[in-house]
N, C-alpha and C positions, 0 to 999 in steps of 0.2 A: 626339289627339296620334298621331304616327306616328314611327318610328325611322327615321333618313334615313342613307343612304349617302353616298359621295361619289365623284368623278371628275375627269378632268382636260379633256379636249377634248369638249365638249357638242356639237359639230358632226360629229364624226369618223363617228360610226355612220350618220348620215342621208346623208353624203356619200359614204360606201363604197356604200350600198344604191342611190344614183342612178347611181353609176357602173356598177354591174352592169349596167344597162339603157342607159345613154347611150353608154358606150364603145362596144358593138357598132353602135350606131346612127350614130355619127360616122365610124367605120371603114368601114360598108358603103357600096358604090358606089350600088347601086340600091335605095332603100328607099322605101317607101310610107308616109309619115307623117303623122298627124293628130293634131289637139288639140282638145281639149272641157275644159268646166269650168262651175263657176259660183260666184257669190258668194251668201252668204245671211245675213240676220239672223234670229236666234231668240230670241224673247222670251217667258217664261212669268211670269205673275201670279198669286200667290196667291189663292185666293177662300175658303179656309177660315176665315180670321182666325187660324189658329194658328202660332205659331213652331215650328220643329223641335225637338222636345224632347230630341233627342239631342245637341243642340248646348250648349255651357256658357251662351252667351247666351238660348238658349230652355229652359233646365232648367226643369220643373215646380215646383222649390222654390226659385227664384230669389226672394229677399224674404219666403220664407215662414218663421215660427218653428216647428221641429218639436221635440217633447218627446224627451228623451233618457232612457234608464234603465239606467245604466251599473251595473257590480256593485261598484266601489268608491264607499264614501261621500265626498262631498267634491269630487267631479269635477262638471263644468258637468251640468245636467238639461235644457237646452235648446240647439240649434244654429240658426243663421239663416245661409243662404247670401246672400250680397251681391245687393243688388237690381241685376238689369240691366235697362237699358230699352231694348228693341229692337222696331223697328216696320218689318218688311220687306214692302214692296210686291210684289217682283219674287223669283221663285226662279231665273230663268235671264234674262241678258242679254248675248247673245253673238253674234261674228261668225265666219262660216265661209267658208272658200275652199278649194276643190277643183280640181285641175288634173289631167288626164288626157293621157296621150300614148301613142299606139298606132303600132306600126312592123310592118310586114310585110317581112320579108326575102326570102321566097319563100312560095308557097302552104302550104308545111309549117312554117316558122318564123316566129313572129311574138312581140313583146313588148309588155307593158303595165306602165305606170307610173302611179301616182296619188300626188299629193303634197296633204296635208289639212294646212291649218292651221286653229287655233281660237283665238280670243281672248276671254276672258270679262272685260266691263268691269268687273267687281267694284263693283256698286253698293248693295251689301248692308252691312247694320248687322250685322257680324259680330265676332268674337273676336280682332281685331287682325290681326297679320301673316298672314293666311289663304293657304294655298298651294292651288290649284283642280286643279293637274296635275302637281306632283312626287309621284312614288311610290317608296318606298323599296324598290324590288324588284330593278333592275338598277342598275349603277353610274350616277352623275350622277342619281340619281333618276327614272330612266326606267322606266316602265311596260312597253315593249316594245322590243324590240332596235334598230330603225330608228325612234328618236325622240328628239327633244329637247324640252324644257319648261322653263318657270319658274313663278312663282306664279301669273300671268295667261294664259299661251298655253301651246300645244303644237304642234308640226309633227311630222309623222310621214309614214312611207310605206306605208299599209295595202296596197298592191299593188305588187309590183315582181318581175315573173316574165318567164319565157320559156315558150311554149307551142310544142310539138312536135307534129305529126299526120302519121302515114303509115298510110293505110288504116285498119284497125281500131284501130291505137295511137295513144293520145294522152298526152303527158307534159307536167305543168306543173312547173317548178322555180324556187323563190324564195321571197320573201316573199308569203304568200297566206292567205287565209281559206277554211275549209272548211266549208261548209254542207250538214248531212245533216237529212232530216226536214223537214216541212211543217206542223206542228202549230203554233198561235199560242199565246203564254203558255207552253205546256210546251216543254221540250227533251227530248223522248223519244230520239230518234236523233240529233239534234243535238249530238253528243258530242265531236267532236274539239277544238274551240276553246274558251276561256273567254269572258268578257264583259268590256267595259271600261265600267264604270258612270260614269265620271268625267264624260260628257257627257249629261246629263239623265237620270240612272239608268235606269229601265225605262219611262219615260212618253212615248217616242216614239209616234206611231201604230201601235197593235198590229199592224196589217196588214202592216207593215216587216219583222215577225219577225226582229227583232235584227240587221237587215243593216248597222246602224252601229255594232253594239256588239261583235261577235266579234273577238277579239283576234288579230292577224295574227302569223305566225311563219315563219321560214325553215323550207322542206319542199320534198319531192318528191311529186307525185300523179300516179298512172298509172292509165289505165282501157283496158280491152282489148274490144272489141266480139267476143265468141266466135261468135256467130251473129246473125242478125237479131233475135233476141228474148232474148238473154242477154248481159249484160256484166259484167265484174269491174272493181273499183274498189278501189285501194289508196293508202295515203299512209304517208309517214314525216316526221315534222315535231317541230322543236324544240319542248320544252315551254314555254309561257309561262302564268303563271295569270291569273285574272281579277283586275281592278283596282277597287277599291272607291273610293266617294266619299271625299274626305277629310275629316279633322275641320274642324267649324264652317262646313263648306260647306252650301248649301241642302238637298243631297239625302242627306247623311251619315246611317248608319243604325246605326253604332257609337258607343256613347256616348262623349262627349267624356271620361269618367271612366276611361278606359282608355287606356293607350298600348300599340299593336300593334307588335311585332318581327316583321319578315316575314323568314322563313328560307328564301326562294328561293335564295342564294349557296349552300345546302347541297346544292341538286339541279339547278344551273344546267346540268350536262351531261346532263339527261335528256332523250330522245327519245321522244314517242308513235307508236304504229304501230296501222293500223288497216286493215280492209279490209270490203268487202260485195260480195255477188252481188245483181243484179237481174235479174229475167225478165219476161216478158210471156207469158200462155197466155191468148189469146183477150181475153176482157173482164177477166180476172184478171190482176192486176199483184201480184208478191212481191220481197221483198229481205231478206237475210239479212246481218246485221251483226257485226262482232267488233273491239273495241279494246282495246288496254292502254295504259293512261295515267296519268299522276300526275292527281289530282282538282285541275282548275284552282281551285276554290272554296275548297281546303283544309279544315284543321280547326283550331281555336282552343282552346289550353288555358293554364293559368297559367304564366309563367315568372319567373325573378329578375329584379327591377326594376334590380339592377345599381349602384344609389345613392340615397343619401335625407339629407335633412337628420336630426337626432337628433330622437327625441320630447322635447318641453319638458321639462325637469328631469332627464333620463336621458342623460347623456353617454355617448357610445360606442354608443347604440342605432341610430344612422343605419348603422353597419356590419354590424348584424346584420340590420336591414331590408332591406339591399342584398341579402341571401341569401333573401330572401322575394319574393312577388309586389307588395310595396307599398312606396310610398314617401309621406312627408308631402307634402301638397298641400292647403292649405286653401282655394285659388282655384278650381281646377278638378276638384278631387277629390270623394269622397262624404262627406257631412257628417253622416249620421246611419243608422241601420239602417231607418227607415222609407224612405230614399230608395235605400237598396241593395236591399230587398227588391221595391221598386216597379218599378226599373230592370231587375232581374234579369228579372221576369216580362215587361216589354215586350219584351225581345229573347229571350224563351224559355228563360231560365235558371232554375236551381234556387238560390234565395239561401242556404238553410240548407246544402244539399250544396255550393254553391261554397265558403262558407266552412269547412267540413270538409276539403274537398279541398286548399283552400290551407294549412291547418293540417298535414295529415298528408304532403303531398307534399313540403315543405318543413323537415321536421325535419332536425337538432335546432334550427334557427334559431328556428322558430315558437314552439317550446316554451320557448327562451330568454326570449321576450317575454310569456311567461304564456299564450298561445292554446292552445286545447284542442277537441277534437273535440266537439259539442255535440249528437251523434247526430242523432235525428230531431226533437229539442224546438224548434219555430221560436220560441218566447219566450225559451228560454236562449240559442240563437244570436244574436237581437236585443240581448239584455243585452251578450253579449261583444262583439258588433259596436260598440255603443254606447259600451261602455267604451275601446275603442282609438280610436273617432272623438273622444271627449271628451279623450282624452289628447293626440292628436295635431292637432285641429282640423279634420281632413280628411284622407283617404286617396286616393291613387292607384292603381288596378290595373294590373299590366303582363301582358299575354297575348302569345303567340307563334302565327304562322301556319305550320304545316307542311304538306307535299304527299304524302299516301300514295299508293302505287300502286294501282290497281284493274283489274279486268277488266269491260268491259261488253259484254253480248250483247243483240242486237236483232234484231226480225223486225217486218216490215211487209207488209201486203196492201192493195190496192185493188181493188174491183169497180166497173165501169160497168155501170148497169142501162140495159135497153131498154125502151121502152113505145111507145105510140101518140104520134106526134110532137107535140110542144106540151105534153104533160101534164107534171105535176109529177114522175113518176117518170122520164120519159125523160131518158137521160144524166145521172141522178143518181150521184154518185161517193160509194161508202162506202170508207171507209180506216180500218184499224187499224194503230197504231205500237204496239208494245212493248219494253220492255228490261228485262233482268235484272243486276244487280251482284250477285255474291256476295261476302259477307264484306266488304261497304262500310263503312267507318268514317266516323264520324259525330262532330262537337264534342258532348262530353258536356255535359248542362246544368249539370254541376258545375265545368266547365273542368278536370277531372282531367286527369293526365298519359296516363291510359289511356281512349282514345277508345270511344265506343259501337261496337259492330261487329254486323251482322246483314244478311241478305240483303235486298235492296230491288227490288221490281217497279213499273214504271212503265208506265202505261197511256194510250193517247188513242184514242178511239171518234170518228171525224169523218163527218159528211155535208155533201156539198159540192154545190152547184148553181146554174147560170146558168138563170134563169128569166124569161120576158118576160111581164110582167101585162098589158101594153097596148102596142099598136102605136106608139103616140105616144112610147115611151121606149124605150131599149136596156134589155137583160137585166139584171136584179138579179142580182149576184152575193151567195149566201148560204151561210154556215158555220155549223154547230152541233157542238159538241163536247161529250164528257164527258172529264174528266181524272181520274186515281188516281194516287196514290203511296202504297206501303204503309208505309214509315218516316220520311219527312221531307215537308216542306211545300212551297209553291211556290218558295221560297228556299234550300232544302236543309236546313232546321233539323230537327234530329230532333223528333218528335213527343211524346217524353217530358217536353220542358220546357214543354207546353201546359196552360192552366188554372190558373195559380197568381195570385195577388194579392198586395198587400203583407201581408195578414194570414195568408195560408196558402201553402205550398209547392205546386208544380204537381203534377198527379195524371195528366198525359199522357192522350192521345186515341189511338183507333185509326184511322187511315188518314187521308189528305187526299183530299177529293173536292170537284170544282169542274164547273160549267158555263161555256162560252163560245160566244158568239154573235157573229157578224160579218155586216154587211149593208153592201154598196157599191151605189150607184144613181146611173149618170151620167145627165147631162142629154141632152136629143136632139141638141145640138149638141156634146157631147162637152166642152162648155168648163166644165162644172161636174161635180162628183162629191160626193155626199152619203154620209158614212159613219157606221156606228152599231157599236161594240164593246163588249159586256158580258162582265164576267167574274164569276161568281157562287160564291162559297164556301159550300157548303152548312152551313156552322157560323155563318153570319151575316154574311159581308161580302160587298162588291159594289163593282166598278170600272166605271163608266160613262164611254164615252168616244165622244161624238157629235163630227161634225167636217164640215168642208167644204173641197174642193180648187178653186181657181179658177185656170184655165190660159187667159188671153185669148189667147194666141198661143205660138209656140215659144220665146220667150225668158223670159217672166214666168211665175211660178206663186206663188200664195197659199195658204196652208196654215192653216185656223183650226181648232183642237181644243180641247176640254175633257176633262181626267181628273177625275172626281168619285168620290171614294173614301168609302164608308160601311161602318162596321163596329161590330159588338158589342163593346163594352169589356170583355169577359170572358176575354181573351188565349186564346181557343180557334179564332181563325181567322189566316189569315195576313196579310190586309189590314189588319188594325188598327195594324199597324207603320207603315203608310204614311198614315195618315188624316189626318195633318197636311198633306200635299203636294196637297190637292186643288188645282187650278189651270186656267187657261185660257191657251192658249199659241199662237202666231202665228209663221208662217215666211213670209219674204217672199224668194224665190229668183229671182236673174237669171241665166239660163244663156247660154253662148256656146260 
């Protein structure tokens, strides 16, 4: 569940954004205008046989009787979640329309405008009135500024900007995405924009490198070619956070037992700034980057529920619960300590520390209810939790997302090797990308009001090569990467929350490490392209993504891919969070 905002005119912002581009076009006398676009059907079918466990309808404990061990005699000693019968064949069934307008007012001044419409046909067995696109970030439940949406559709302007160039100077002003860095899976230098995960999470073809995911925002970007070999690039852009998949939707990864209160309204006047210097010295290319921004992913912590029914038999207790992070909810809440600890480890939280933080950070109200800090005693924490679950019949937790400032510094270098023509090492590109974020704030595994704060290093080592194995086929494109993060995983979760189970609290791990491989092979006629991408987590998880693209002519394209996720079930790797989402997906595109 998400806490939602409200607004009045749902079309105002997108109409205003269109006017920025359309008005100059209409008033210009001699403008070269071109239109293009496509319509696409997108379908993903699950192949794991598992429902999403983070949704109420897919909860692991539906229909399961669990023993309770409350501290108070006479309370119920078992709990059973209502059995939900769900059988979803599809993870995605949506239609997309994109329209592009390009206008050239002069050789120096141009405009670009993209209108994107996306409709989800909602063919899923879900939890009722599910919203796929409403996001409680901006007014009218918009995820970004130039967007309108409803439960089943969204329409936005991912691009609406003017380009001005004059000799070595280039300026882009308007709604735009800024893409830095070239690593797949890892966003080492690609830090200006957050990600919109409402459309197919991160399971698009990996080679597309988040091109459809970056959240656009109003800004000005400028670059200046100082010499033939050196360029300065800088931007100022309104802050817009990442947008998560909504509760009870197929790709939701925040358990439905939580209500998330987004605090973007507290920082909606913030702007991110950044710059980079790029240079070429013979075969060696280098870049230096610095960005001051609000973390678009945010951090999560307990917050007041703001309202609750009374605990049965305890009149007035609802008013006290309203000052704590909990509310009575026997339908979508947590019903047992077993469920509490199990789901905490699934999202890399610490169930015992989470209880203690909720108790300590919301005194005296938690104390009035008889709650206490259980220390490091996992068993005692379980008894305390079972006491309150038995009293209430189920509790929902409330958390908030806030956006701390951070400074990110980065460095990149690439070197082109030369060898005998047509050998494996000739024109081999070696690349390194690394970033450093001092005093970075992370969500604490306890959801404490005090986030974890530590310096983080992120590194990608990349080898990239086009190589022709036979004269009968075009060159094969190959990429090999090593990925490392010092403090968090692929999804930005602090590593202190790793390694727990329902029976024991997490012990944490040191560093996140992974390898990635990407291969692309076109057919002799270029009508077909065969892809394989692999991400391997060194602690026991892997994502395999084979695929094929068929383009019989300029108008039609068919993409058929599969994302196969396998992971050790020990909560020590990042990918086990997504192992329910293995799927085959098809995209049929008609371009015009």
